[in-house]
Backbone as CSV, one residue per row, in Angstrom:
resi,resn,N_x,N_y,N_z,CA_x,CA_y,CA_z,C_x,C_y,C_z
1,MET,7.124,-7.419,-16.746,5.710,-7.132,-16.600,5.260,-6.213,-17.716
2,ALA,4.093,-6.470,-18.184,3.520,-5.613,-19.221,3.060,-4.298,-18.606
3,ALA,2.958,-3.301,-19.452,2.504,-1.988,-18.967,1.132,-2.094,-18.319
4,THR,0.269,-2.967,-18.825,-1.057,-3.104,-18.232,-0.963,-3.609,-16.799
5,THR,0.034,-4.427,-16.504,0.250,-4.886,-15.134,0.667,-3.718,-14.263
6,GLN,1.543,-2.874,-14.796,1.985,-1.704,-14.039,0.797,-0.785,-13.749
7,VAL,-0.066,-0.617,-14.732,-1.240,0.239,-14.554,-2.147,-0.337,-13.477
8,ARG,-2.377,-1.630,-13.525,-3.239,-2.270,-12.517,-2.654,-2.106,-11.117
9,LEU,-1.364,-2.355,-10.988,-0.714,-2.212,-9.683,-0.780,-0.774,-9.177
10,ALA,-0.507,0.178,-10.058,-0.549,1.588,-9.662,-1.964,2.006,-9.285
11,ASN,-2.956,1.525,-10.022,-4.347,1.839,-9.689,-4.717,1.273,-8.317
12,ASP,-4.203,0.089,-7.997,-4.450,-0.499,-6.675,-3.825,0.361,-5.577
13,ILE,-2.634,0.878,-5.832,-1.985,1.754,-4.859,-2.807,3.027,-4.681
14,ALA,-3.250,3.601,-5.785,-4.055,4.828,-5.717,-5.321,4.604,-4.896
15,ALA,-5.916,3.435,-5.018,-7.141,3.139,-4.261,-6.888,3.203,-2.758
16,GLN,-5.677,2.871,-2.332,-5.346,2.889,-0.907,-5.225,4.304,-0.350
17,PHE,-4.991,5.266,-1.226,-4.792,6.649,-0.788,-5.945,7.576,-1.171
18,ARG,-6.984,7.022,-1.776,-8.090,7.832,-2.282,-8.822,8.591,-1.172
19,HIS,-8.743,8.123,0.064,-9.435,8.780,1.175,-8.785,10.112,1.570
20,LEU,-7.554,10.328,1.116,-6.839,11.564,1.437,-7.281,12.699,0.511
21,PRO,-7.063,13.945,0.927,-7.270,15.049,-0.011,-6.407,14.815,-1.259
22,HIS,-6.867,15.302,-2.402,-6.226,14.975,-3.680,-4.719,15.235,-3.669
23,ASP,-4.293,16.412,-3.252,-2.863,16.731,-3.284,-2.050,15.801,-2.390
24,ASP,-2.600,15.443,-1.236,-1.914,14.509,-0.340,-1.857,13.114,-0.955
25,ALA,-2.932,12.719,-1.621,-2.969,11.407,-2.275,-1.947,11.347,-3.403
26,VAL,-1.852,12.404,-4.196,-0.859,12.453,-5.279,0.544,12.301,-4.700
27,THR,0.828,13.030,-3.646,2.140,12.962,-3.006,2.413,11.556,-2.469
28,ALA,1.411,10.938,-1.861,1.581,9.599,-1.300,1.821,8.556,-2.391
29,VAL,1.054,8.620,-3.464,1.225,7.658,-4.562,2.588,7.865,-5.216
30,ALA,2.952,9.111,-5.495,4.256,9.384,-6.102,5.387,8.908,-5.186
31,GLY,5.239,9.127,-3.893,6.249,8.671,-2.945,6.387,7.156,-2.939
32,HIS,5.275,6.478,-3.002,5.310,5.012,-3.043,6.013,4.539,-4.316
33,LEU,5.642,5.122,-5.444,6.260,4.718,-6.709,7.765,4.988,-6.678
34,ARG,8.159,6.111,-6.133,9.572,6.485,-6.059,10.341,5.549,-5.113
35,SER,9.722,5.191,-4.002,10.415,4.408,-2.977,10.449,2.909,-3.249
36,PHE,9.384,2.383,-3.835,9.257,0.928,-3.900,9.276,0.330,-5.299
37,TRP,9.148,1.138,-6.318,9.162,0.609,-7.682,10.541,0.804,-8.280
38,GLU,11.019,-0.215,-8.980,12.302,-0.086,-9.657,12.127,0.827,-10.881
39,PRO,13.213,1.427,-11.348,13.113,2.375,-12.464,12.410,1.820,-13.703
40,ARG,12.642,0.558,-14.014,12.003,-0.042,-15.196,10.490,-0.049,-15.042
41,MET,10.012,-0.384,-13.859,8.565,-0.398,-13.615,7.987,1.010,-13.730
42,ARG,8.664,1.981,-13.124,8.209,3.374,-13.227,8.198,3.824,-14.679
43,GLY,9.216,3.445,-15.418,9.302,3.814,-16.832,8.133,3.288,-17.638
44,GLN,7.746,2.055,-17.387,6.601,1.481,-18.098,5.316,2.207,-17.735
45,LEU,5.184,2.588,-16.475,3.995,3.330,-16.059,4.000,4.722,-16.682
46,ILE,5.136,5.360,-16.703,5.256,6.684,-17.326,4.866,6.604,-18.798
47,GLU,5.296,5.557,-19.482,4.927,5.369,-20.894,3.417,5.217,-21.052
48,ALA,2.788,4.480,-20.146,1.341,4.287,-20.215,0.613,5.613,-20.018
49,VAL,1.098,6.419,-19.091,0.481,7.731,-18.859,0.699,8.626,-20.070
50,ALA,1.904,8.626,-20.631,2.203,9.456,-21.803,1.362,9.055,-23.003
51,ALA,1.042,7.767,-23.095,0.226,7.267,-24.206,-1.269,7.451,-23.949
52,ALA,-1.609,8.086,-22.822,-3.010,8.329,-22.448,-3.814,7.030,-22.368
53,ASP,-3.200,6.018,-21.751,-3.891,4.745,-21.533,-5.176,5.017,-20.757
54,PRO,-6.320,4.620,-21.305,-7.591,4.927,-20.645,-7.795,4.190,-19.326
55,ASP,-6.997,3.165,-19.067,-7.127,2.408,-17.826,-6.399,3.062,-16.652
56,VAL,-5.572,4.073,-16.923,-4.809,4.733,-15.866,-5.746,5.610,-15.034
57,ASP,-5.757,5.361,-13.743,-6.542,6.168,-12.811,-6.020,7.609,-12.857
58,PRO,-6.896,8.602,-12.863,-6.432,9.993,-12.893,-5.492,10.344,-11.735
59,LEU,-5.692,9.735,-10.583,-4.790,9.964,-9.457,-3.393,9.445,-9.784
60,VAL,-3.311,8.304,-10.437,-2.016,7.746,-10.860,-1.356,8.679,-11.868
61,ALA,-2.133,9.163,-12.816,-1.569,10.067,-13.833,-0.994,11.316,-13.171
62,ASP,-1.708,11.878,-12.214,-1.210,13.059,-11.507,0.054,12.724,-10.716
63,ALA,0.093,11.546,-10.102,1.279,11.136,-9.339,2.488,10.945,-10.253
64,VAL,2.270,10.373,-11.424,3.372,10.188,-12.366,3.911,11.538,-12.811
65,ARG,3.036,12.481,-13.045,3.485,13.830,-13.433,4.268,14.491,-12.296
66,ALA,3.995,14.106,-11.059,4.674,14.678,-9.891,6.029,14.027,-9.616
67,LEU,6.315,12.909,-10.275,7.581,12.200,-10.018,8.785,13.054,-10.392
């Protein structure tokens, strides 16, 4: 999967947790990424966040930093 696919998937996950307070949402998204994404997928998402991909949802970026 391309990094853009990882970003889209992560943004979709973040949308599911957006109703929570920010810190709880960050924890939930990071937990999902840790539990259900394989290391290669997480790595591609981490690269997208490190490259400041403008498509990355800020909640996703915060969750990646929390990993």
